[in-house]
C-alpha positions as CSV (number, residue, x, y, z in Angstrom):
1,M,32.7,-8.3,19.2
2,T,34.7,-11.4,19.5
3,E,34.7,-14.4,17.1
4,S,32.6,-16.2,19.6
5,D,30.1,-13.3,19.7
6,H,29.9,-13.4,15.9
7,S,29.3,-17.1,15.9
8,E,26.5,-16.7,18.5
9,L,25.0,-13.9,16.5
10,A,25.1,-16.0,13.3
11,S,23.4,-18.8,15.1
12,I,20.6,-16.4,16.3
13,L,20.2,-14.9,12.9
14,D,20.0,-18.4,11.3
15,A,17.2,-19.3,13.8
16,Q,15.4,-16.1,12.9
17,Y,15.6,-17.0,9.2
18,D,14.2,-20.5,9.9
19,D,11.2,-19.0,11.7
20,Y,10.7,-16.5,8.9
21,Q,10.8,-19.4,6.4
22,A,8.3,-21.2,8.5
23,M,6.1,-18.1,8.4
24,M,6.4,-18.1,4.6
25,D,5.2,-21.7,4.5
26,I,2.3,-20.9,6.8
27,G,1.4,-17.9,4.6
28,H,1.2,-20.1,1.5
29,R,-1.0,-22.6,3.5
30,Q,-3.2,-19.7,4.5
31,R,-3.6,-18.7,0.9
32,N,-4.7,-22.3,0.1
33,C,-7.1,-22.3,3.1
34,L,-8.7,-19.0,1.8
35,S,-9.2,-20.5,-1.7
36,R,-10.8,-23.6,-0.2
37,N,-12.8,-21.7,2.5
38,D,-11.1,-24.0,5.1
39,L,-11.7,-21.9,8.2
40,P,-10.6,-24.4,10.8
41,E,-7.2,-24.9,9.0
42,L,-6.9,-21.2,8.6
43,D,-7.5,-20.7,12.3
44,D,-4.8,-23.2,13.1
45,S,-2.4,-21.5,10.8
46,F,-2.9,-18.2,12.7
47,T,-1.9,-20.0,15.9
48,Q,1.2,-21.3,14.2
49,M,2.1,-17.9,12.7
50,Q,1.8,-16.3,16.2
51,A,4.1,-18.9,17.7
52,C,6.7,-18.1,15.0
53,M,6.3,-14.4,15.7
54,D,6.7,-15.0,19.5
55,R,10.0,-16.9,18.9
56,I,11.3,-14.2,16.6
57,H,10.4,-11.5,19.2
58,M,12.1,-13.4,22.0
59,R,15.3,-13.8,20.0
60,D,15.2,-10.1,19.0
61,S,15.6,-9.2,22.6
62,S,18.7,-11.4,22.9
63,L,20.4,-9.7,19.9
64,P,23.3,-7.4,20.8
65,H,22.4,-3.7,20.6
66,N,24.7,-3.0,17.6
67,W,24.3,-6.2,15.7
68,Q,23.3,-4.4,12.5
69,Q,26.6,-2.6,12.4
70,V,28.7,-5.8,12.5
71,A,30.9,-5.9,9.4
72,D,31.6,-9.6,9.4
73,P,30.8,-10.9,5.9
74,A,28.8,-13.9,7.3
75,I,26.7,-11.5,9.4
76,V,26.2,-9.1,6.5
77,E,25.0,-12.0,4.3
78,R,22.6,-13.2,6.9
79,R,21.2,-9.6,7.3
80,A,20.6,-9.4,3.6
81,D,18.9,-12.8,3.6
82,L,16.6,-11.7,6.4
83,R,15.7,-8.5,4.6
84,Q,14.9,-10.5,1.5
85,I,12.7,-13.1,3.2
86,I,10.9,-10.4,5.2
87,G,10.1,-8.7,1.9
88,E,8.7,-11.9,0.5
89,L,6.7,-12.5,3.6
90,D,5.2,-9.1,3.3
91,R,4.3,-9.8,-0.3
92,I,2.5,-13.0,0.7
93,R,0.7,-11.1,3.5
94,Q,-0.5,-8.5,1.0
95,L,-1.8,-11.2,-1.3
96,N,-3.6,-13.0,1.5
97,E,-5.1,-9.7,2.6
98,E,-6.4,-9.1,-0.9
99,S,-7.9,-12.6,-1.0
100,V,-9.7,-11.9,2.3
101,R,-11.0,-8.6,1.0
102,N,-12.3,-10.3,-2.2
103,L,-14.0,-13.0,-0.1
104,L,-15.6,-10.4,2.1
105,E,-16.9,-8.6,-1.0
106,D,-18.3,-11.9,-2.5
107,T,-20.0,-12.6,0.9
108,K,-21.5,-9.2,1.0
109,R,-22.9,-9.6,-2.6
110,D,-24.3,-13.0,-1.7
111,L,-26.0,-11.7,1.4
112,K,-27.5,-8.8,-0.5
113,R,-28.9,-11.2,-3.2
114,S,-30.2,-13.5,-0.5
115,Q,-31.9,-10.6,1.4
116,S,-33.5,-9.3,-1.8
117,G,-34.8,-12.8,-2.5
118,H,-36.3,-13.0,0.9
119,R,-37.9,-9.6,0.5
120,A,-39.4,-10.6,-2.8
121,V,-40.9,-13.8,-1.3
122,R,-42.2,-11.9,1.7
123,N,-43.8,-9.3,-0.6
124,Y,-45.3,-11.9,-2.8
125,L,-46.8,-13.8,0.2
126,S,-48.1,-10.6,1.8
127,H,-49.8,-9.4,-1.4
128,N,-51.4,-12.8,-2.0
129,S,-52.2,-13.6,1.7
130,G,-50.2,-16.8,1.4
131,A,-52.3,-18.3,-1.4
132,V,-52.2,-17.7,-5.1
133,Q,-55.4,-15.9,-6.2
134,V,-56.8,-16.8,-9.6
135,H,-58.7,-14.2,-11.5
136,D,-61.2,-14.6,-14.4
137,A,-59.5,-14.5,-17.8
138,R,-60.0,-11.1,-19.6
139,F,-59.6,-10.2,-23.2
140,Y,-57.4,-7.3,-24.1
141,D,-60.4,-5.0,-24.3
142,G,-61.1,-5.6,-20.6
143,R,-64.3,-7.8,-21.2
144,K,-64.9,-11.3,-19.8
């Protein structure tokens, strides 16, 4: 590879890093959206995340076949930076995934509580024909 090729490769890797950094920022925003239950903003963030991934994928196809074997110190440093940010991005993804699982479990519990409350009301109404029945008072011995 020529010096010009190294410069072009460094430029591509810098752009990749920038998009991964943007994905990190979006991941943090997604975490905040999950904690606030802000579904419209969460949906927008998925669109933005997909755009970053599409740009990264397009750039990947323009990388030279052997770019990972280039020994130029500037390229080696950029590869290490990319590995690090991808690891951090994966950590954020896992945290967000856990948040989604927790929200799903909370929602399931709330639905079960709501359903059992509806069943209790339905049973109460069906046993009382929709009206409360008043019975004569009785003493403990069963007499009036």
